[in-house]
C-alpha positions as CSV (number, residue, x, y, z in Angstrom):
1,X,21.9,-8.0,-8.4
2,X,23.3,-7.4,-5.0
3,X,21.4,-7.7,-1.7
4,X,21.6,-4.1,-1.1
5,X,20.1,-3.3,-4.7
6,X,17.3,-5.7,-3.8
7,X,17.0,-3.9,-0.3
8,X,16.6,-0.5,-1.7
9,X,13.9,-2.1,-4.1
10,X,12.0,-3.5,-1.0
11,X,12.2,-0.1,0.5
12,X,10.7,1.6,-2.5
13,X,8.2,-0.8,-3.2
14,X,7.0,-0.7,0.7
15,X,6.6,3.2,0.7
16,X,3.2,3.2,-0.6
17,X,2.2,0.8,1.9
18,X,4.1,3.1,4.7
19,X,2.0,5.9,3.8
20,X,-1.5,3.9,3.8
21,X,-0.5,2.5,7.2
22,X,-0.1,5.8,8.7
23,X,-3.2,6.6,7.4
24,X,-4.7,3.7,9.0
25,X,-3.0,4.5,12.3
26,X,-4.4,8.3,12.2
27,X,-8.0,6.7,12.3
28,X,-7.1,4.4,14.7
29,X,-6.7,6.9,17.5
30,X,-4.9,4.5,20.2
31,X,-2.3,1.4,19.3
32,X,-4.0,-1.7,19.1
33,X,-1.4,-4.8,18.2
34,X,-3.9,-6.8,16.4
35,X,-4.7,-4.3,14.0
36,X,-1.2,-3.0,13.4
37,X,-0.2,-6.8,12.8
38,X,-3.1,-7.6,10.5
39,X,-2.5,-4.4,8.0
40,X,1.2,-5.3,8.3
41,X,0.8,-9.0,7.2
42,X,-1.9,-7.9,4.5
43,X,0.5,-5.3,3.0
44,X,3.5,-7.6,3.3
45,X,1.8,-10.7,1.7
46,X,0.6,-8.6,-1.2
47,X,3.9,-6.9,-1.7
48,X,5.6,-10.1,-1.5
49,X,3.5,-12.0,-3.7
50,X,2.7,-9.6,-6.6
51,X,6.3,-10.1,-7.9
52,X,5.9,-13.7,-7.9
53,X,2.7,-13.1,-10.2
54,X,4.5,-11.1,-12.3
55,X,7.5,-13.1,-12.6
56,X,5.5,-16.0,-14.0
57,X,3.1,-13.9,-16.0
58,X,6.4,-11.9,-17.6
59,X,6.1,-13.3,-21.5
60,X,2.5,-12.7,-22.1
61,X,0.7,-10.3,-19.5
62,X,3.7,-7.5,-19.2
63,X,2.3,-5.2,-21.9
64,X,-1.3,-5.5,-20.4
65,X,-0.4,-4.7,-17.0
66,X,2.2,-1.7,-17.6
67,X,-0.9,-0.3,-19.5
68,X,-3.6,-0.2,-16.7
69,X,-1.9,-0.7,-13.5
70,X,-1.5,2.8,-12.4
71,X,-5.2,3.6,-13.3
72,X,-6.2,0.7,-11.2
73,X,-4.1,1.9,-8.1
74,X,-5.4,5.5,-8.7
75,X,-8.8,4.6,-8.9
76,X,-9.1,2.4,-5.8
77,X,-6.9,4.9,-3.7
78,X,-9.1,7.8,-4.8
79,X,-12.3,6.1,-4.1
80,X,-11.3,5.2,-0.4
81,X,-9.5,8.4,0.1
82,X,-12.8,10.7,-1.0
83,X,-14.8,8.5,1.4
84,X,-12.8,9.1,4.3
85,X,-12.7,13.0,3.4
86,X,-16.4,12.8,2.6
87,X,-16.8,11.2,6.2
88,X,-14.8,13.9,8.1
89,X,-17.5,16.5,7.3
90,X,-20.7,14.4,7.8
91,X,-21.8,12.9,10.9
92,X,-21.3,9.1,10.0
93,X,-22.4,6.4,12.8
94,X,-18.9,4.8,13.8
95,X,-19.8,1.4,12.4
96,X,-20.1,3.0,8.7
97,X,-17.1,4.7,8.6
98,X,-14.1,3.5,6.6
99,X,-12.3,1.3,8.7
100,X,-8.7,0.4,7.4
101,X,-8.7,-2.8,9.1
102,X,-11.5,-4.4,7.7
103,X,-10.9,-7.5,5.2
104,X,-12.5,-5.7,2.3
105,X,-10.8,-2.6,2.8
106,X,-7.4,-4.2,3.3
107,X,-7.6,-6.2,0.3
108,X,-8.3,-3.0,-1.7
109,X,-5.6,-1.2,-0.3
110,X,-3.2,-3.9,-0.5
111,X,-3.9,-4.7,-4.1
112,X,-3.5,-0.8,-4.7
113,X,-0.1,-0.5,-3.1
114,X,1.5,-3.5,-4.6
115,X,0.9,-3.2,-8.2
116,X,3.9,-1.6,-9.0
117,X,5.4,-4.9,-7.0
118,X,3.6,-6.9,-10.0
119,X,5.5,-4.5,-12.7
120,X,8.8,-5.4,-10.6
121,X,8.5,-8.9,-10.8
122,X,8.2,-8.7,-14.6
123,X,11.5,-7.1,-14.5
124,X,12.8,-9.8,-12.0
125,X,12.2,-12.3,-14.9
126,X,14.4,-10.6,-17.0
127,X,17.3,-10.1,-14.8
128,X,19.0,-12.9,-12.9
129,X,17.3,-12.5,-9.6
130,X,16.8,-15.0,-7.0
131,X,13.3,-15.0,-6.6
132,X,12.7,-16.3,-3.3
133,X,15.5,-13.9,-1.9
134,X,13.8,-11.1,-3.5
135,X,10.2,-12.2,-2.4
136,X,11.4,-12.8,1.4
137,X,13.0,-9.2,1.3
138,X,10.2,-7.4,-0.1
139,X,7.7,-8.8,2.2
140,X,9.4,-8.5,5.2
141,X,10.5,-5.1,4.8
142,X,7.0,-3.9,3.9
143,X,5.7,-5.7,7.1
144,X,8.2,-4.0,9.1
145,X,7.4,-0.7,7.8
146,X,3.9,-1.0,7.6
147,X,3.4,-2.1,11.4
148,X,5.6,1.1,12.1
149,X,3.5,3.3,9.9
150,X,0.2,2.3,12.0
151,X,2.1,3.0,15.1
152,X,3.3,6.3,13.9
153,X,-0.3,7.2,12.7
154,X,-1.4,6.1,16.1
155,X,0.8,8.5,18.1
156,X,-0.5,11.7,15.5
157,X,-4.0,10.8,15.0
158,X,-5.1,10.7,18.9
159,X,-4.1,14.3,18.8
160,X,-6.2,15.7,15.7
161,X,-9.4,13.1,15.5
162,X,-11.8,14.6,12.9
163,X,-8.5,16.3,10.8
164,X,-7.2,12.3,10.9
165,X,-9.9,11.5,8.4
166,X,-9.0,14.4,6.3
167,X,-5.4,13.9,6.3
168,X,-6.0,10.3,5.7
169,X,-7.7,10.6,2.6
170,X,-5.6,13.4,1.0
171,X,-2.6,10.8,1.9
172,X,-4.3,8.2,-0.1
173,X,-5.4,10.5,-2.9
174,X,-1.8,11.8,-3.0
175,X,-0.2,8.2,-3.3
176,X,-2.8,7.6,-6.0
177,X,-2.0,11.0,-7.8
178,X,1.7,9.9,-7.5
179,X,1.3,6.4,-9.0
180,X,-0.6,7.8,-11.9
181,X,1.8,10.7,-12.7
182,X,4.9,8.4,-12.3
183,X,3.3,6.1,-15.0
184,X,2.0,8.7,-17.4
185,X,4.2,11.8,-17.2
186,X,7.4,10.5,-16.1
């Protein structure tokens, strides 16, 4: 597989993480370098490691993951998205609002957005792919796009405050629905 083809795969895998990063930036308000880097590291790491897991688990694990991966991703994104929308219409103390940058939330979001990378790793095992090159390209691409996504969200979010929660929640639910439809209908 060519480097260009790997790059296209990396971009495709990073799109969910990019959208979630924009959602996180919407709620951040003003740019915070540390939080942007934190989200980018989490998303880049998980996007890079899931293909490795898929690659090595390809033989006996493939049929199980393909049957439920989209439901897991949908459930996680739906839960977080609905919570954000609910918070937009209720007076919630700031310390109890959904914080995209808390470790627990980042773990859930990272897993939800990288499950498709697990399936890609399974396909890598069946093709002539240099795994290290693919993993580095996927991880770095996701890191960069996630970092930029937070920046974009921050720029837009400071102008919309309350609506940022609604838009962010709708984005997460939309990503979950897209994943679900892509795996069940298409």
